[in-house]
PAZAPA-4460 file (N, C-alpha, C; in steps of 0.05 Angstrom, whole numbers, plus 32768, in hexadecimal, padded with zeros to 4 digits):
% residues 93
    n_x    n_y    n_z   ca_x   ca_y   ca_z    c_x    c_y    c_z   seq   type   mol
   87DB   82CC   887B   87EC   82CF   8864   87DE   82C3   884C     1      X     A
   87DB   82D2   8837   87CD   82CA   881F   87DF   82B6   880F     2      X     A
   87D2   82A3   8801   87E2   8291   87F0   87EF   82A0   87D9     3      X     A
   8805   8296   87CE   8812   82A4   87B8   8800   82A5   87A0     4      X     A
   8804   82B9   878F   87F5   82BC   8776   87FA   82A4   8764     5      X     A
   87E7   829D   8753   87EA   8287   8740   8804   828B   8730     6      X     A
   8815   8277   8731   882E   8277   8722   8845   8285   872F     7      X     A
   8841   8291   8746   8856   82A0   8754   886E   828E   875B     8      X     A
   8868   8278   8768   887E   8266   8771   888E   825C   8759     9      X     A
   8880   8254   8744   888E   824A   872C   889F   825F   871F    10      X     A
   8895   8278   871E   88A3   828E   8712   88BC   8294   8722    11      X     A
   88BA   8295   873C   88D1   829A   874E   88E5   8284   874B    12      X     A
   88DD   826C   874C   88EF   8255   8749   88FE   8257   872E    13      X     A
   88F1   825D   8719   88FE   825F   86FF   8913   8275   86FE    14      X     A
   890E   828B   870A   8922   82A1   870B   893A   8299   871C    15      X     A
   8935   828D   8733   894B   8285   8744   895C   826F   8737    16      X     A
   894F   825C   872A   895D   8246   871D   896E   8250   8705    17      X     A
   8967   8267   86FA   8976   8273   86E4   898F   8281   86ED    18      X     A
   8992   8286   8707   89AA   8293   8711   89C2   8280   870E    19      X     A
   89D7   828A   8703   89EF   827A   86FF   8A02   827C   8716    20      X     A
   8A14   8269   8719   8A28   826B   872F   8A36   8286   872F    21      X     A
   8A37   8292   8747   8A43   82AC   874A   8A31   82C3   8745    22      X     A
   8A19   82BE   873B   8A05   82D3   8736   89F3   82D6   874E    23      X     A
   89F0   82EE   8757   89E0   82F4   876F   89C9   8306   8768    24      X     A
   89B2   8302   8775   899B   8313   8772   898E   8318   878D    25      X     A
   897F   832E   878F   8971   8333   87A8   8955   8327   87A6    26      X     A
   8948   8325   87BC   892C   831B   87BD   891B   832D   87AB    27      X     A
   891F   8347   87AD   890F   8359   879D   8914   8356   877F    28      X     A
   892D   8352   8777   8933   834E   875B   8927   8335   8751    29      X     A
   8927   8320   8761   891A   8307   8759   88FC   830B   8755    30      X     A
   88EF   8319   8768   88D3   831E   8765   88CC   832E   874C    31      X     A
   88DC   8342   8747   88D7   8353   872F   88DB   8343   8715    32      X     A
   88F1   8334   8714   88F6   8324   86FC   88E1   830E   86F7    33      X     A
   88D6   8304   870E   88C1   82F0   870C   88A6   82FC   8704    34      X     A
   88A4   8316   8703   888B   8323   86FB   887A   832C   8713    35      X     A
   8886   832C   872A   8877   8334   8742   8886   8349   8752    36      X     A
   8889   8361   8747   8898   8376   8755   888C   837B   8770    37      X     A
   889D   837F   8784   8894   8385   879F   888E   836C   87B0    38      X     A
   8893   8355   87A5   888D   833C   87B3   88A6   832F   87BF    39      X     A
   88B9   833F   87C8   88D2   8334   87D3   88CD   8321   87EA    40      X     A
   88BB   8327   87FB   88B5   8315   8812   88AA   82FB   8809    41      X     A
   889A   82FC   87F4   8890   82E3   87E8   88A6   82D2   87DD    42      X     A
   88BA   82DF   87D1   88D1   82D0   87C7   88DF   82C3   87DE    43      X     A
   88E2   82D1   87F4   88EE   82C5   880C   88E0   82AC   8815    44      X     A
   88C5   82AD   8814   88B5   8295   881C   88BA   827E   8809    45      X     A
   88BC   8284   87EF   88C1   826F   87DB   88DD   8263   87E1    46      X     A
   88F0   8274   87E6   890B   826B   87EA   890D   8258   8803    47      X     A
   88FD   825F   8817   88FD   824F   8830   88EF   8235   882E    48      X     A
   88DD   8232   881A   88CD   821A   8819   88D1   8209   8800    49      X     A
   88E1   8212   87ED   88E6   8202   87D5   8901   81F4   87D6    50      X     A
   8901   81DB   87CF   891A   81CB   87CF   8928   81CE   87B4    51      X     A
   8942   81CC   87B4   8951   81CA   879C   8958   81E5   878F    52      X     A
   8951   81FB   879C   8958   8215   8791   8974   821E   879B    53      X     A
   8983   822C   878B   899D   8236   8794   8998   824F   87A5    54      X     A
   898E   824B   87BD   8986   8260   87D0   899C   8273   87D6    55      X     A
   89B5   826A   87D6   89CC   827A   87DD   89D1   8291   87CA    56      X     A
   89C5   8290   87B2   89C9   82A5   879E   89B6   82BC   87A2    57      X     A
   89A5   82BB   87B7   8992   82D0   87BC   8998   82DC   87D7    58      X     A
   8999   82F7   87D8   89A0   8306   87F0   898B   831C   87F4    59      X     A
   898C   8328   880B   897B   833F   8811   8984   8357   8801    60      X     A
   8974   836C   87FF   897A   8384   87EF   8994   8391   87F9    61      X     A
   899A   838E   8812   89B3   839A   881D   89CA   8387   881C    62      X     A
   89C7   8370   880E   89DC   835D   880B   89DF   8349   8822    63      X     A
   89CD   834B   8836   89CE   833A   884E   89C8   831D   8846    64      X     A
   89D7   830B   8854   89D3   82EE   8850   89BB   82E5   8860    65      X     A
   89B2   82CC   885B   899B   82C1   8868   89A0   82BD   8886    66      X     A
   8991   82CB   8897   8995   82C9   88B4   8993   82AC   88BD    67      X     A
   89A6   82A4   88CE   89A7   8289   88D8   89B7   8276   88C6    68      X     A
   89BD   827F   88AE   89CB   826E   889B   89E3   827C   888F    69      X     A
   89EC   8291   889D   8A01   82A2   8892   8A1A   8293   888B    70      X     A
   8A23   8281   889C   8A3C   8272   8896   8A3A   8262   887D    71      X     A
   8A25   8252   887B   8A21   8242   8863   8A1D   8253   884A    72      X     A
   8A0D   8268   884D   8A08   827B   8837   8A23   8286   882D    73      X     A
   8A33   8290   883F   8A4D   829C   8838   8A5F   8287   882B    74      X     A
   8A5F   826F   8835   8A70   825A   882A   8A67   8253   880D    75      X     A
   8A4D   8250   8809   8A44   824A   87EE   8A4A   8260   87DA    76      X     A
   8A46   8279   87E3   8A4D   8290   87D2   8A6A   8290   87CB    77      X     A
   8A7B   828C   87E0   8A98   828C   87DC   8AA0   8276   87C8    78      X     A
   8A93   825F   87CA   8A99   8249   87B7   8A93   8251   879A    79      X     A
   8A82   8265   8796   8A7B   826F   877C   8A89   8289   8775    80      X     A
   8A9C   8291   8786   8AAC   82A9   8780   8AA0   82C3   8789    81      X     A
   8A8B   82C2   8799   8A7E   82DB   87A2   8A8A   82E3   87BD    82      X     A
   8A93   82FC   87BF   8A9F   8306   87D7   8A89   830E   87EC    83      X     A
   8A8E   8305   8804   8A7C   830C   881A   8A8C   831A   882F    84      X     A
   8A83   8332   8838   8A91   8341   884C   8A7D   8348   8862    85      X     A
   8A84   8341   887B   8A73   8347   8892   8A56   833E   888E    86      X     A
   8A53   8326   8884   8A39   831A   8881   8A28   8325   886A    87      X     A
   8A34   8333   8857   8A26   833E   8841   8A36   833B   8827    88      X     A
   8A27   833A   8811   8A35   833B   87F7   8A37   8359   87F0    89      X     A
   8A4C   8360   87E2   8A50   837C   87DC   8A3B   8388   87CA    90      X     A
   8A34   837A   87B5   8A21   8384   87A1   8A10   836E   8797    91      X     A
   89F7   8372   8798   89E5   835E   878C   89E2   8363   876E    92      X     A
   89DA   834F   8760   89D6   834F   8744   89CC   8369   873A    93      X     A
***
């Protein structure tokens, strides 16, 4: 696995930190807004390894919650007013 491009981690973190409570984005949307279209998997890596990010505001393109963390993910989203049905959010940002 190649290391992330220069500035990638910082760009992703900035986009995620800009998400407000109740605002949801997909990994692909985060990658695109950070200036790295097509790097959704890289965003996932950043989310898994960076501390202090509001990770619960990021979902898969199909609205799926983070595998293995579905209960906490759903709880945090519900606390921000985001509806979760059958382990998915209805519509991403």
